[in-house]
VOGU-3710 file (C-alpha; in Angstrom, 3 decimals, decimal comma):
1> mnallmqsml> 8,577/24,161/0,009  5,164/21,758/-1,010  7,646/19,278/1,742  8,336/22,421/3,619  4,416/23,635/3,469  2,654/20,057/3,981  4,594/19,520/6,452  3,868/22,447/8,480  -0,077/21,436/8,551  -0,527/19,905/11,096
11> lidtvlispl> 2,007/22,445/13,371  -0,130/25,243/13,537  -3,014/23,478/15,007  -0,735/22,395/18,003  0,938/25,700/17,984  -3,610/27,337/18,837  -4,011/25,138/20,474  -1,585/25,563/22,811  -3,172/28,797/24,948  -6,213/26,236/26,015
21> geapvaaigi> -2,945/24,427/28,880  -0,928/20,909/29,028  -3,625/18,704/29,128  -4,869/20,199/25,097  -1,342/19,996/23,611  -0,695/16,663/25,034  -4,149/16,093/23,170  -3,382/16,698/19,776  0,204/16,063/20,150  -0,753/12,602/20,337
31> ataivafllg> -3,465/12,442/17,480  -1,177/14,495/15,702  1,288/11,868/15,926  -0,829/8,870/14,855  -2,921/11,116/12,495  0,833/12,386/10,459  1,523/8,297/10,588  -1,660/7,943/8,110  -1,391/10,789/6,570  2,522/9,930/5,471
41> fqnalangtq> 1,696/6,935/4,701  -0,949/8,276/1,840  1,419/10,625/0,949  3,904/6,946/-0,251  1,400/5,978/-1,802  0,685/9,085/-3,342  4,279/9,532/-4,283  4,506/5,865/-6,279  1,316/7,109/-8,283  3,366/10,063/-9,334
51> lvisraygsg> 5,524/7,207/-10,801  2,911/5,561/-13,023  1,744/9,202/-13,621  5,359/10,648/-14,864  5,401/7,226/-17,684  1,683/7,783/-18,674  3,361/11,573/-19,724  5,935/10,801/-20,791  4,185/7,933/-23,410  1,968/11,202/-24,611
61> rsdalsdsil> -1,112/9,414/-24,530  -4,459/10,612/-22,453  -5,831/6,789/-21,581  -3,090/5,781/-20,419  -2,882/8,900/-17,965  -6,248/9,272/-17,561  -5,941/5,562/-16,281  -2,978/6,022/-13,631  -4,766/9,071/-11,939  -8,120/7,593/-11,917
71> sgiainlgva> -6,892/4,373/-10,416  -4,122/6,203/-8,001  -7,572/7,598/-6,514  -8,958/4,536/-6,555  -5,628/2,995/-4,461  -5,489/5,969/-2,067  -9,287/6,691/-1,819  -9,553/2,128/-1,161  -7,288/2,162/2,004  -8,036/5,455/3,221
81> mlfsmllfvf> -11,061/4,705/4,066  -9,639/1,066/5,772  -7,939/3,717/8,296  -10,495/6,312/8,592  -12,679/3,022/9,595  -10,124/1,396/11,473  -9,174/4,527/13,427  -13,516/5,457/14,392  -13,708/2,306/15,588  -11,117/1,328/17,277
91> geqlvgyitq> -9,387/4,140/18,238  -10,337/5,144/21,495  -8,716/1,386/22,321  -5,524/2,837/20,267  -5,227/6,242/22,939  -5,365/3,877/25,653  -2,830/1,912/25,010  -0,833/5,346/25,299  -2,885/7,584/27,779  -5,331/6,220/30,705
101> dpellkltvg> -6,325/10,200/31,841  -9,602/9,815/30,827  -9,405/13,700/29,853  -6,919/13,323/27,896  -8,788/10,191/26,101  -11,233/12,151/25,440  -9,397/15,374/23,971  -8,125/13,528/21,385  -10,739/10,999/20,779  -12,204/13,482/19,582
111> ylnistltll> -9,645/15,025/17,309  -9,279/11,936/15,716  -13,439/11,558/14,980  -12,922/14,119/12,530  -9,081/13,465/11,301  -11,587/10,394/9,471  -12,595/12,320/7,542  -9,386/14,786/6,948  -7,757/11,717/5,512  -10,780/10,704/2,794
121> fsaitqvmia> -10,196/14,167/0,889  -6,436/14,297/1,959  -6,297/11,118/-0,378  -8,500/12,446/-2,945  -5,653/15,238/-2,784  -2,707/13,776/-2,170  -3,678/12,275/-6,296  -4,029/14,861/-8,113  -0,880/16,705/-6,489  0,608/13,805/-7,831
131> gfnglgktki> -0,801/14,205/-11,429  0,180/17,645/-11,826  3,681/17,091/-10,066  4,408/14,365/-13,166  2,673/16,763/-15,031  5,659/18,754/-14,156  2,990/21,313/-13,103  4,008/21,669/-9,548  3,549/25,287/-8,913  -0,350/24,863/-9,492
141> pfkgylvelp> 0,020/22,378/-5,802  1,686/25,491/-4,051  -0,526/27,512/-4,615  -3,061/24,996/-3,196  -1,237/25,016/0,106  -1,000/28,513/-0,376  -4,897/28,813/-0,195  -4,770/26,367/2,488  -2,602/27,974/5,002  -4,253/31,422/5,531
151> intvatylli> -7,731/29,440/5,606  -6,422/26,620/7,635  -5,259/29,261/10,393  -7,670/31,365/10,587  -10,009/28,870/10,438  -9,031/26,813/13,543  -8,203/29,754/15,432  -11,692/30,761/15,641  -13,432/26,837/15,949  -10,803/26,981/18,606
161> hsfgfgvtga> -10,982/30,320/20,896  -14,363/31,817/19,787  -16,723/29,083/19,341  -15,564/26,797/22,341  -15,190/24,226/20,289  -11,396/23,456/21,598  -10,006/20,970/20,288  -12,178/19,192/18,078  -12,203/23,033/16,914  -8,517/22,013/15,873
171> algslvaivv> -9,622/18,947/13,854  -12,314/20,748/12,300  -10,459/23,785/10,777  -7,476/21,775/9,445  -11,114/19,652/7,847  -12,472/23,280/6,779  -8,346/23,141/5,605  -8,532/20,339/2,631  -11,767/20,216/2,366  -10,466/24,548/0,334
181> rtsflaycan> -7,921/23,571/-1,117  -9,296/19,825/-3,165  -11,906/21,670/-4,342  -9,098/24,640/-5,724  -7,284/21,596/-7,345  -10,400/19,768/-8,859  -11,147/22,962/-10,354  -7,770/24,186/-12,125  -7,692/20,265/-12,387  -10,710/21,771/-14,804
191> lddmftlrkp> -9,064/23,973/-16,040  -5,778/21,737/-17,356  -6,683/20,467/-21,228  -3,758/18,415/-20,419  -5,693/16,387/-16,841  -8,229/14,620/-18,583  -10,627/12,167/-16,739  -12,757/9,921/-18,469  -14,102/6,661/-17,636  -13,092/3,876/-18,528
201> eklghfadlt> -13,982/1,384/-20,658  -13,285/-1,605/-19,876  -14,261/-2,448/-16,067  -11,735/-5,783/-15,749  -8,633/-3,519/-18,328  -9,092/-1,488/-15,602  -9,186/-3,689/-12,358  -5,656/-5,466/-13,897  -4,672/-1,922/-14,353  -5,046/-0,853/-10,289
211> krhfveifpi> -3,871/-4,376/-9,308  0,015/-3,972/-11,170  -0,232/0,049/-10,581  -0,938/-1,299/-6,784  2,068/-3,805/-5,913  4,210/-1,395/-8,012  3,451/1,487/-5,405  2,491/-0,364/-2,324  6,867/-1,640/-1,864  7,350/2,474/-1,474
221> aanmamlavg> 4,785/3,077/1,787  5,831/-0,148/3,111  9,391/1,549/3,349  7,974/4,106/4,341  6,032/3,105/7,623  8,954/0,446/8,057  11,431/3,391/8,374  8,805/5,650/10,103  8,877/3,158/12,533  12,033/2,569/12,515
231> atiyqllysq> 12,955/5,849/14,022  10,213/5,765/16,396  12,184/3,018/17,240  15,988/4,757/17,449  13,838/6,846/20,137  12,781/5,159/22,030  16,974/3,074/21,998  18,009/6,625/23,080  15,967/7,287/26,026  18,122/4,521/27,692
241> ltlyayvait> 21,111/7,643/27,528  21,556/9,840/30,486  18,591/13,057/30,716  20,852/15,786/29,032  22,280/13,734/26,491  18,422/12,872/25,077  17,090/15,902/25,992  19,793/17,053/22,691  18,957/14,366/20,477  15,241/14,882/21,418
251> limpwirmgt> 16,021/19,305/19,742  17,916/18,213/17,091  15,588/15,144/15,243  13,291/18,237/13,977  15,612/19,952/12,184  17,773/16,643/10,890  14,244/16,202/9,301  13,774/20,089/7,600  17,221/20,367/6,779  16,483/16,320/4,293
261> qmttaaahst> 13,478/18,117/2,568  15,613/19,899/-0,762  17,534/16,303/-1,197  14,611/14,584/-0,815  12,172/16,962/-2,928  15,651/16,767/-5,722  15,109/12,800/-5,716  11,495/13,577/-5,780  12,092/15,374/-8,910  14,637/12,958/-10,121
271> ailisqaiga> 12,416/10,108/-10,234  10,066/11,847/-12,054  12,025/13,462/-15,144  13,573/9,337/-15,494  9,584/7,805/-15,083  8,812/10,517/-18,112  11,509/9,674/-20,507  11,069/6,116/-19,505  7,209/6,913/-21,033  8,478/8,838/-23,764
281> nnldelrenv> 10,390/5,425/-24,384  13,587/8,180/-24,143  16,029/6,336/-22,999  19,809/7,457/-24,388  20,420/9,917/-22,060  18,639/7,296/-18,481  22,272/6,978/-17,501  24,240/10,938/-17,616  20,419/11,858/-16,136  20,873/10,128/-13,625
291> dtsikiavil> 24,745/10,640/-12,890  24,149/14,513/-13,303  20,604/14,262/-10,846  22,542/12,740/-8,558  25,859/15,457/-8,573  22,897/18,096/-7,277  21,193/15,523/-5,133  25,138/15,788/-3,626  26,005/20,035/-4,510  22,390/19,901/-2,156
301> siitcglffv> 23,235/17,612/0,784  27,047/19,208/1,471  24,725/22,818/1,364  22,708/21,611/4,168  25,983/20,259/5,529  26,789/23,712/5,531  23,662/25,148/7,458  23,559/22,497/9,712  27,272/23,948/10,184  25,836/27,747/11,610
311> lslclpfiyp> 22,690/26,034/12,820  25,450/23,988/15,441  26,874/27,664/16,518  23,388/28,966/16,858  21,677/26,175/19,521  22,107/28,134/22,303  20,475/30,518/21,056  17,409/28,871/19,577  17,366/27,046/23,006  18,302/29,414/25,655
321> emkqetfqal> 16,704/27,582/29,070  18,203/24,760/27,835  21,037/24,244/30,671  25,231/24,061/30,326  24,871/19,307/29,955  22,920/19,425/27,071  24,823/22,042/25,105  27,496/20,030/26,112  26,025/16,647/24,636  24,885/18,943/21,445
331> aiiaplyifl> 28,903/20,132/20,711  29,486/16,125/21,094  27,447/14,596/18,072  27,660/17,903/16,061  30,133/15,842/13,993  27,846/13,328/13,140  24,604/15,445/12,034  27,079/17,921/10,770  27,208/14,232/8,637  24,461/12,905/8,528
341> plvrgyntvh> 22,464/14,530/5,376  25,974/13,970/2,608  25,262/10,105/3,058  21,750/10,448/4,116  21,003/12,696/0,699  22,817/10,105/-1,531  20,596/8,032/-1,034  17,567/9,710/-1,293  18,792/10,248/-4,710  19,857/6,667/-5,923
351> ghalralgkt> 16,709/4,749/-4,152  13,809/7,620/-5,523  15,623/6,461/-8,991  15,822/3,264/-8,699  12,118/2,981/-7,327  11,781/4,882/-11,115  13,636/2,240/-12,696  10,975/-0,729/-11,140  13,364/-1,812/-7,868  11,170/-0,590/-5,445
361> kavfvinfsg> 11,301/-4,814/-4,558  14,422/-3,520/-3,931  14,606/-0,645/-2,166  12,982/-1,524/0,800  15,226/-4,743/0,783  18,598/-2,577/1,198  16,537/0,179/3,552  14,851/-2,926/5,327  17,849/-4,560/5,622  20,209/-1,903/6,998
371> qwlvslplla> 18,083/-0,022/9,121  16,522/-3,157/10,756  18,675/-6,720/10,755  21,949/-4,517/11,512  21,788/-0,598/12,810  18,725/-0,309/15,146  20,393/-4,523/17,249  23,603/-3,017/16,396  21,690/-0,807/18,737  20,456/-1,629/21,246
381> illqffeapl> 23,560/-4,368/21,983  25,618/-1,067/22,578  22,660/0,598/25,352  21,933/-2,614/27,277  25,604/-4,247/26,508  28,051/-1,851/26,946  26,281/1,374/27,030  28,061/3,170/24,602  28,458/6,694/25,838  26,629/9,468/23,356
391> fwafaimpfe> 28,898/10,022/20,618  28,884/6,925/19,728  25,507/5,366/20,447  24,076/8,515/17,660  27,301/7,318/15,199  24,262/4,593/14,641  22,571/6,698/12,224  25,073/8,076/10,066  26,285/5,006/10,290  24,067/2,609/8,595
401> ecikaipfrh> 23,066/5,627/5,705  27,100/4,455/4,591  26,321/0,768/4,832  23,180/1,771/2,644  25,507/4,025/0,439  27,716/0,286/-0,919  24,457/-1,157/-2,229  22,259/1,735/-3,405  24,806/2,409/-6,122  25,913/-1,186/-7,304
411> larktlnefd> 22,181/-1,905/-7,818  22,140/1,810/-9,849  24,927/0,830/-11,522  23,873/-2,755/-12,916  19,907/-1,101/-13,059  21,014/1,489/-15,908  23,269/-0,685/-17,717  21,290/-4,163/-18,099  18,210/-1,581/-18,355  16,231/-1,564/-21,723
421> rdkaaalnyl> 13,506/-0,082/-24,346  11,920/-4,451/-23,146  12,686/-3,341/-19,429  10,764/0,295/-20,549  8,043/-1,429/-21,862  7,296/-4,424/-18,221  6,748/-0,720/-16,923  5,124/1,079/-18,909  1,894/-0,888/-18,888  -0,753/1,552/-18,109
//
């Protein structure tokens, strides 16, 4: 639920700005694509910090827990300050590469300038969420989203339509909402005896811990960025198909992203539990817990496949304005997108389990090799030289997941067989 609510935040701006016409909607589309990528990078760093916090919590040491949270905030806030500065200085140039329309450029840059502040508050909030998740108190971040969403909606609506701020009002509404959420989480942290923060005794030691923390979690953020860019290239390559084929893929992609959220969330939970066990040096049931998590992920993936089958039957009712050729294209790729969640869920839970076991770089290598060295070049060749039909072009996406499944499973088995108390001690560097 946290993941679904987080994805809905940027949708609010788009829905509320739509009555103003095409230009503001286009500006929001460009701006939110940029902001969503930066927020995703922040979230990936926070997910890595979540593993460090979970290990510290498992160790039962309050000083380690405090250091892990503070170092996570330092990393995420430092990266956010860098993003904000680059966005403020080069935002206009970046948008200029996307559109040359003067009105669109002005509206988009106005939104991005306000978003520089949103990124700073988001950096702190994401680590606080990671802290509560690492402590097993996932209801608190959920309540934070429940507080933020209505405030975001009301503030954005008033700023856009009552005060006439337009696109800038959408950005200001999001800023007001995230300030409220940050305050709510800080209030909850202050009331929580386990969420204690203390000044590091030795700054040199804290700086060394922060450096090791960053080295561990950066591959997770790099992995997210790499997959996001790869997904964009997929979309660009698919644009070479016929119009109806491309429209079909465009319509189904948001559903695929939303449909895999449950399995991804279960994989995050797996990583938290493994990290807590490593922090507590409780390794006796580690393999059994990983196997159970994989089974749960597969069950959730099968359920998602069933829901996608139902979705395939409902698409004509969801998009009644689409032409028959588009529905024919959707029918052609239906077996592929129905099957995709099964193998993707299998890979996702393996990837998060491996990250919890300290194999963040290896996960990055597997994802990079499968996507950038095999699948994307293969898709480009099929489209450029063989004019591949829609089915075989779209089949590259599940093919990518299939070829990654083998090394993920092999590496997971090998890592679990070799994992011992010495490796656990190496991960517990706090």
